[in-house]
N, C-alpha and C positions, 0 to 999 in steps of 0.2 A: 504493500500500500504506500509506504514512504517513497519508493521508487517512482510510483505514478504521480505522487504529489510533487516530486522534484522534476518531472518531465517538462513542465512548462518553462523551467529555468533553462533547459537545453534549447528550447525553441525561441527564447527571448533574444532578439538581435543584439541588444546591448551586452548581454551576458556572454553571448557567443563571441562577439568581437573582443571582449576583455579576455576570454579564455584563449582565443587564438593569439592575441598579443602576448600573453604570458607564455604560451607555448613557443612563440618565436624567440622571446627573450631567453627562455630556457635552452633552446637549441643553439642560439648564438653564444650562450654562456659555456656550453659544452665545447663548441668550436674554439672559443677563446682558451679554455683550459688545455686543449690539445695542441693548438698551434702557437699560442702566445704571439700574435702578430705585433710587430714593433709600431706603436702608435706615436705620432709626434706629441710633444708636450703641449698642453693647452694654451690658449690665450684667455686671460682673465680680465674682465672689466670690473673695476672695483671703485668704491666711493661710498660716502654716507648715503643713506636713504634720502630720496628727494633731491639729489644733487645732479641729476641728468644721466644717471647710469642706464636707465631704460632706453632713452632716445639714442644714446651712444651704442648700446648693445644692439638695438634694432637696426641702426644704420650700418654697423659693421657686419652684422649677420646677413645683410642683403648680398654680401659677396658670396658667390657659389663655392669658393675655395674652402669655406669654413662650415663645420657642422654645428648645430645649436638646437637646444630644446625649445626655445621660445618662451621659457618661463624659468623661475628660480627653483633651486633644489635644496633649500635649507635642511629639510628633513634628512636627506642623504648625507650631507656634510656633517650634520650633528650626530648621525648614526656612527660615524667614525670617531669623532671626539666632540662632545658637547655637554650640555647640562645634565643629561641622564648618565653621563660617565664621569663627570668631574664634581659631583655633589652640588650641582646648580651654581657653580662658580660664575659662569658666563658662557657666551657662544664663541669666545675667542679660542685660539689654539696657537701654541708656540712650537718652536723647533723641536723641543723635547717630546712633543706628542706625535711627531711625524715618523711613525713606524713604517718600515719597508713594505709591509703587507698592505698599508693604506694606498700606496701608489698602484699596486696591482688591483685593489678593489675599485679605485676610481676609474682606471682605464677599462676594466672589465665592465663596469656599469655603463660607461660611455659606449663601448663597443656593442653591448647588448641592445641598446636603445637607438643608437645612431649609426652604427656600422663603423667602418674604418675611415680615419681621417683626423684632421686637426679640429679640436672642439673649442668653440667659443663659449665661455661660461660667464654668467652674470648672476651672482648670488650675493646680496648685500652684506651678509655676515662675514664674507671672505675678506672684507677690508680689515677685519680683526684677526686674520689668519695668514698674513703674508709670509712671515718666517717659516711657518708650517708648510705652506704651498711651495715656497721656493726650495725648501729642503726636499720635498717630494718630487718637484719638477724643476730641476736646475736650469732647464732650457726654455722654461715658460716665458711668455711675454705678459707684462702687467700694464693695463691701461687705467690710470688713475684720473678720475674727473672730480673736481672740487667746485664748490659754489660759495659765493658770498654767504658767510655764516648767518647774517641777518635774514636773508631771504630763505636760506636753507632751513633754519630753525623755525621760522614762521610757517613754512610749508609743512614741516613735520608736526607742528602744533595742530594745523588744520587736518593733517592725516590722522593724528590720534583721535580727533573728534569725528572722523568720517565713518560713521555707522559700523564701527568694529572691524573694518576691512583689514587693518594691519595688526590686529591683536595676535599675540604670540601663543595663546592657548590653543589655537587651531593646529600649531605645529608641535608645541612642547607639552601641552596639557596644563593642568592647574598649577599655579605657582606654589612652592612649598612655604612661602612666607606671605604674611598679610601685606597687601598693597593698598595704599589710600592716597594716591597722587592727586594733587590739586584739591586738597580738603575732601578727599573721598570721591571725587568725580570719576576717577579711574581706579579700578580694582585689579588691574593687571597691566603688564607692559605691552607696548606696541613696537613694531619695526624690528628691533634687535636688543639682545640682552648684553650690555657691556660689562667688563670687569668693574666691580664696585657698585653694582646696581642696587644692592640692598641699602646703601647709604642714601639713596634718593627715593625710597619707597613712600616717603611722606613729604616730598618736596613739591614745589609748584611745577606746573606743566612746563613753563619756559625754562626752569632750571634743569628739568629732566632732559628736555630736547637739546638744550645747550650742552649738557654733559655728553649726550650721545654724539652730537656733532664734534665736540672736542676729542672724544675718545677715538672716533673713526679717523679723523684727520691726523691726529697725533700718531696713531699707530701706522698710518700710511707713510707719513713723513719719516718716522723712525726706520721703517723697513726700506725706504728708498736709499738709505745710507749703505745698506748691505747688498742690494740687488744691483747687478751690473747696469751701467747707464744705457747700454744698447738694448736692454730688456725692459726698460721702464719708459712709458709714454705718459706724459702728464698733460691734462687738458683743463681748460677753464669753461665752466658752464656758460658763462657770459659770452663766449665766442660763438656759441650757437646763434646768437642774435647778430653779432658783429661780423663774423667771417666764417660761416659754416663750411663753405667749400674748401677754403684754404686749410682750415683746421683738420678736416677729415681726409683731405688729400694727403697731408703729412702722415696721418695715421696709416692709411693704406700703403703708402710708400715704405714706411717703417716695417710693415708686415709683409712686404714683398708681394702685394696684391695689386694688379693693374687697376688704375682709377678709371673705370670705363665711363662712357658718356651717360649710361643709365645711373651709375652711382653718383656721378656729378649732378645730374638733374635731381636726384633724391636729396642730396645734401643742400642744393640751392634752395629747396623749399622748406628746409627745417626751421628757419627763422619765422616762418608763417604758420607752419603746421603743428609744432609741438602742442600737445594737449595734456591736461591733468585731470585725473578722475576726482581730484580733491576740490579745487577752486578755480576751474577754468584754465585758460591758456596761461603759461608762464610768462611773466614780464619782469624786467629789472626793477629793483626796489619795491617789490610787491608788498613787502613787510610794512611799508608806511600806510597802506590801506587796510591791512588785515589784522596785524597784531602789534601796532606801534608801541603802546605803553609797555607791553610785556617784553618786547625786544630791547627797548631802552634800558630795562632793568638788568639785562644780562650782558650789556655791551662790555663792561669792564672784565667780565669773566672770559669772554671769547677774544678779547683784543690781541693777546700775544700770538695766538695761532692765526688769526685773521692777518696780522702783519707778516707772519712767516709765509703765508700763502699769497701775499702780494695785494691784499685789500686794504683800503683806507677807510677806517671807521668814522672819519670826520666827514665823509662825503654823504 
């Protein structure tokens, strides 16, 4: 009787598609285990959440020479090293966590789902994992994009309030610690879990977002000192408005990918086309209209890193 009850599941198109997909992954996994094909080290797009990582990822992914998922894979990266393995310390990973078997696990995962080739990955928690990734993939290329902290933090504040879209419980489950950010407005974290997050469980929203921005960019700048210059590409979000073609032309040249007329047309429209699921199209100094008082309160906090990134907080 139970077999008859489950018969409808075998006929359901969605379930059949899922089962076939898992079968394909399984067969590719066996093929990987037998042949161990040599995969090129990945290209990683990294940066703080809401800093232009998505538009950069989508632009570069348009090149047919690269494979990509089209979405982030934080659950996979956290399965190798993350809160459930480090006592909920954070979603960061250091060089000491880069075990040899992790490289094999990553490349096998990529091969199962994308096939053979160089993979372009954009998962925002990886901005806190650069020493780890560089240890696993010494020939990887890292594309770091940063944004004026005032606009970036304001956008993150809007994201925290955006209908739970960026809440971490969907990936990590319930927090082991009570959270009451912004006087209890938020009972869990959004975007990513930085080292020292517990110290901000009762802070204001602007302080939390400023701390996330500071952590992401500090960790990227620290890693930059140890990663060879030829493997590091640094971009400014603001150049998407001012010189998108020139900026991405340099990126493709550095990656050894021809800058085709199709890619050029795509880049030429970026300063008109970028959209945000949070508060409409991105614009410069958007913080002055969205969260001006809150951003003014954290200017002193972010000033040193703003200066290191080349931004003038007096403007």
